[in-house]
N, C-alpha and C positions, 0 to 999 in steps of 0.2 A: 504493502500499498505506500503510496506518494505522500510526501507532506500534507499536500493540499488536501488528499482524499481523505486522510486521517482528520485534519482538522476539519472539514467540514461534518465528517461523522460526529465529531466530540460536538461540535456546535450547533447542526442543525440535524435531527432524529428524523426517521423516515414519516413518523406520523406527526411532526411538528409543523405550523406553517413555515413559508420560507423566510429567509432571515430580510432584515431591512437592509443590512450590509455584508456583503461579500468580500473579501480581499483575497487574491488568489496569486498565488507566487510573485509577489511584489519586490523589487530590486530596484535601489535608487545608488547610480553611481555618481561621484565626483572627482573632478579632475584637481591635485592638487600640484603647486611646484611647479607649472608649465608656464609658457610667455609665448604666444603667437608672435609677437614684435620679434621675440631674439629664435626663434623656431625651435624652442626647446620645448619635447614633450613632457608632461606631467606624471605624475602617479596616480592611479586610478585608486579610489575609497571605495570602498562597496559600502555604504552608508546602511544601506537596507539590503538584506540577502533573502530572498525567497521566504518572504513573510505571507503566512495565509492563516486566516481566522473569519470566522462568522458573529455576527452581532443581531441578536434576534429583537424584536420589537419590544418597547419598554425596558430593555435589560441595560445595565451598567456593566461596560466591558472595561477591564483597567490592562493598560499596557504600563507595565513594571521595569525598573532596572537602573542600572547607574547612569550618571551622565554622560552621555557619548556614544550611548548604546543603539540611538536611531528610534527613539521613541517620537520627538516631534518631527522628525524627519517622514514617517509613517503617517503622521497626522495631516501633514502637509500635501504628502500626496492623494490622500484620501479625499483631500478639495479639489486638487489640482492647483493648489500654489507654488506645488513642485511637479514638474513633469515627471512620471516613473520612468525608468529605463526599460522596465520591463514587466510584466504582470497584468492580472485585469484588476478593476474595481467595480464592482457592479453595488449599484443603489437602486435598491425597490426594484430589481428586474431590469435595472438599464445599466447596460455598459457604458461607463463615463469616458472611455479612452477616445473613442472616435467621436466625442461632441464637439461641434463647433463652438466658438467661444460665445456665440450669444444662447446657444443651446445650455452652456456650460453656467451660463448667469442666472437663465432663469430657474436652473436646478438648485443653484446654490440659496435658493428661496427657503430652501427644505434642508440644507446643509450649512451648521453654522458653526463659528469656532470662538473659545475665550480664549486669551492668551495669558501666560502667567504674568506677565507684567500690567497690574492694572494702569498703571502712569502712562508707560510707554506707548501704550495700544490707544490711548485715547489724545485727539486733539488739543492742546491746551488752549489753542485761541479761541474755540468754540464752547459754548455753556451746553449744560448737559441736553436739554430739550433738543439741541441742533445734531448734537452726537447722536443720540437714539432715534430723532427722525431721520437722519441721512441714509440708512436703507430703504427707507419708503419714498426718497427722494430718485435713489437709483434706479429702485426696480418700478417707478410709476405708479407707485398704488397710492389712491384715495385721494382726495382733493384736500385742500391745506387744513379745513377746518377737521376732517376726518383724521387727517394725519396727527394733528394736536392732540385730539382727542385720545388717540389710540397711545402717543407716546406718555400721556400721563396715565392711563389706566397700566402698563407694563411697568413703568416707573413704580406704581402704587403695589406692584405684584411683587417685587423685589425690594420693597422698604424705603424707597426714595419719596419724598413729599412733592406736591405739585410747586411747593416756595423753593424747593431746594433745585428745581430744573433750570432756574435762572442764574445757578453759579456754573462757576468754571471748575474743570478737575482739580484744580491745585486746591482748592478750596475744601476738600473732603479729604477724608482718610483713606489707607490703603483698603480695608474693608468696603468701605462706603463706592471705591472707584471701581472696584471688580464688581460691588451689585449694578453699577454703570455700566460696564462691560457685558454684563448679563444681561440686562437689559436690551440693550442693541442687539443682544444676538435673537432675542427673543422678539421683537419687535416684528420680525418676519414670520411668527409662528411656524418654526421649521420642525419637521420629525426628528432631526439628529445633532446633538449638539457635542462638538468635541472640546474638551474639557483639557487645558495644555497646561496643567500643574497650576491648578487655578488657585490652590490656598497654599501654595509653598513660600511666597512673599509676603504672607501675614502672620500677625503672633498667632500662638497657639489658640487663646481663645475665640479671637475671629474666625478662627480657621472652622471652628465647631460650628458656630454660628454660620457661615456661609456652607458648609456641606449641608447642615439641616435644612437650609433654603432651597438648594439643588435638590433635596430628596423631595421636598413638599411640592416643588416647580414640577419635578418628574412625574409624581402621582396626579396633578392637579391638570398638567397639559399633556398628559400621556407622551412622554419625551424618551428619546434612546440616547444614551449618553456612551461615548468612547472615553473614559478619564486616563489621560496621561500622568503617571504619578512615581515618585521614587521613595516615597516614604510607606513602608507597610505598614505600618499603621493606620495610615489613613486609607491605604487599601484594603485591608481587612474590613474597617468597618463599612465603605462604601460601596465597594463593588460585588457584582456577581460573580463573575467569572474573570480570570485574568490569565493573560498570556506575559511571560517572563523572557524579556529580551537580553541577549548580550554580543555586543561585536554585529549588530543589526539584523541577527538571526533569534527565532523563537527557542527557547531552551527548553519551555513547560508552559502545559496550557490545560488548565481545569477548571474547577468552580473554586470558590472561596475557603469552603470547608475542606476539601482534600488539599489545598495547595499548603492551608497554614497547619495542619494536622499532621500530614503523610507526604510534605516534598519528595519527590524523586531525583531531581537534578541536585548534583551538589553545589551548584551556584545558586540555587533557591534556598538551599539549607544553610549556606553561610549567609546570605543576605538576613535570613530569617533568626541566625544567631545573632546578629548585630542590632538586635531590636530589644531594647530593654524590660527588662519585666517590674513593674512596679512593687514585687513583694522583695525586699532586699534579702531574705532568707533564699528564696529558689533564684536570684539572680547570681548569689555568692556559687551556687550549686552547678549553674549552667555551665555546658561546655561552649566557649566562644570559637568559631574558625575566622581564622585571619587570614585573607587572601595575600599572597605577595604580588607586588607591582600594583599599575594601575589599567584600565582600560585601554588608554592609549598607548600601551606599550606592548600590547600582544596584536599580532596579525596573523590570521589565519594563511599557514602556509602548506597546508595538507593537515590531514587529521584533524582531531577536535580542535574548535577554535579557544575553548576553555581550557588546553592541558597544560599550559606551562602555570596557571593558577590554581589548577585543580588538587585538592588535598588526597583526591583517593585514584586520580589517572595521569598524573605526572611523569610516573616511572614505568607506565604499562604499555607495552608495544603497540598495541590494537589503537590506544587512542592518539599515538602518534604517527600512524598508518590511514586511519581510516575514519571520516568525520561520519559521526551516528548521524542516522535518520531521526525526523521528528515523528513519532509512531506512538499507537497508543499501548502502553504497558497493561492498561486494565482500562474500561468501559469509561468511555469520557476524561480519561486522563493521559495527555500527551507528556513524552519528555524526549529528548536528544540527546541519550547518554548509553554509554555502552555499560554501564554497571548502575543503574538505577535504584534509588533508595538504599545505596549501601553506605549513606552517613547515619549508622544505627545509632550512632551515640548522642544524636541531637536531643536536646531536652525536649520531648512533647506536650503541645499545650496542656494535655491532660495536668500533667504534673502542678504547672502553676494552678489550674482548678481545683485541686485535689487540696493544695495549700490554702 
């Protein structure tokens, strides 16, 4: 079974309705260090390498991994803010790859994104009303009074008042600015919202407020989320299913409960071991996996791309010779590892629960 077939089996059973979003064999390459003027060829960087997954309607699907693993690149390819090098992106049955610019613009009314930096993504010269209204103007939706009414209604949904709509972004806190960015995404009444690290720049107390708001809006408006996150505690709280990315490829894909209770890939296990447990007694007894090097130091040169940092595979021949395929090791639980589940000494969540 190919990685694409395995992923679709995990994400969309035969008796389930078709997913809202399907990503098949997505690849995105960049050229670094080249120069057309000097006639110098650059190095090819495989930012996203054969990524496949599906997202059901009303689901929150998480993309997890360290900085530089390709999460945000996947998000931008889904919206065609970046053009994929290869692969297919199917939204509600429509392959968006061949769409012309005007067709893609119309489709983007149903696909929106909220970026990580709530200040950098808002025009400092415009007031809040103009920022949130702008998508309606671009898509030529409604008359002037209809647009104004819709802006006020959408801002109220996210907790911003009509009086505050006359202010500019610098007059708001980080959490308020992210609410404004969310209102701008929701003004077009989309089906899919991509959340690119939407709370990582916020204080912890504000993170909880924004996450709770996102969940309330999802239920109220029947939204589907693709949630990009590096904080596993946030991912466990917010996501239904998750894909763990490393150097542009999916290492593990399953539902939230199985990922956090019984991870199969050693990279997932290492990430989970770094998440602190609030109980000091349990935290002292836990085994922590310390990975050598950083993501940027490791390039796939044949074999497993995680081999040089892997605590169980770095000295095994097969890991240096053959890249493991992303396959289902049990129903609905995929992992790209020759020795899945071998990190048996990781502390299980049940230990902290019992304490």
